[in-house]
C-alpha positions in Angstrom: 19.8 5.6 26.6 20.6 9.6 25.7 21.5 8.8 21.9 17.5 7.8 21.9 16.6 10.4 23.5 18.0 12.9 21.2 16.8 11.1 18.1 13.0 11.1 19.3 13.4 14.7 19.8 14.8 15.0 16.5 12.4 12.5 15.0 9.2 14.9 16.7 10.7 18.2 14.7 10.5 16.4 11.8 7.3 15.4 12.4 5.8 18.8 13.3 7.9 20.0 9.9 5.8 17.3 7.8 2.6 18.3 9.6 3.0 21.9 8.4 3.2 20.7 4.7 0.3 18.3 5.0 -1.9 21.3 6.0 -0.5 23.5 3.5 0.6 21.7 0.8 0.0 23.7 -2.7 -1.1 20.5 -4.3 -2.6 17.1 -3.5 1.1 15.4 -4.4 2.9 17.3 -2.1 0.3 16.6 1.0 0.6 12.5 -0.1 4.7 12.8 -0.2 4.6 14.9 3.2 1.9 12.0 4.6 4.1 9.3 3.4 7.4 10.5 5.1 5.4 10.6 8.2 4.3 7.5 8.2 8.2 6.6 7.5 9.0 8.6 10.8 6.0 6.4 12.7 7.7 3.7 11.7 11.4 4.7 12.7 9.9 5.8 16.2 8.4 2.7 16.5 11.7 0.8 16.0 13.2 3.2 18.7 10.3 2.6 21.1 11.3 -1.1 20.5 15.0 -0.8 21.4 14.0 1.3 24.2 11.2 -1.3 25.7 13.1 -4.3 24.5 10.1 -6.1 23.4 10.1 -7.1 19.9 6.4 -6.9 19.1 7.0 -3.3 17.7 8.8 -4.2 14.8 6.0 -6.7 13.4 4.1 -3.7 14.0 6.6 -1.2 12.1 6.8 -3.8 9.6 2.9 -4.0 9.0 2.6 -0.1 9.2 5.5 0.2 6.3 3.6 -2.4 4.3 0.4 -0.4 5.0 1.9 3.0 4.0 3.3 1.5 1.0 -0.1 0.6 -0.1 -2.1 3.9 0.5 0.4 5.8 -1.4 0.3 3.6 -4.7 -3.4 3.8 -4.0 -3.5 7.5 -3.7 -1.0 8.0 -6.5 -3.4 5.9 -8.7 -6.3 8.3 -7.6 -4.3 11.3 -8.3 -3.5 10.5 -11.7 -7.1 9.3 -12.7 -8.2 12.8 -11.6 -5.1 14.5 -13.4 -6.5 12.1 -16.6 -9.9 13.5 -16.3 -8.7 17.3 -16.3 -6.8 16.7 -19.3 -9.9 15.4 -21.0 -8.6 11.8 -21.6 
């Protein structure tokens, strides 16, 4: 039980650092990577909560959250690529 609490505190510290990167990121790509990492942390937190509570529904929610995070990363990456192409004159 105490291992889960220690790991939860560690995840909270990592999430706080990522939120600083999302707010201050020098480029949009840095913000996107930090947001993707935050999504991964959220999925890990849901898995921890599933272990703590003994309910499997949070595992399903975690899988859906990870899938949406992957789709979001792909869409934002394509958008940033198109914007860069417009700046270069292509």
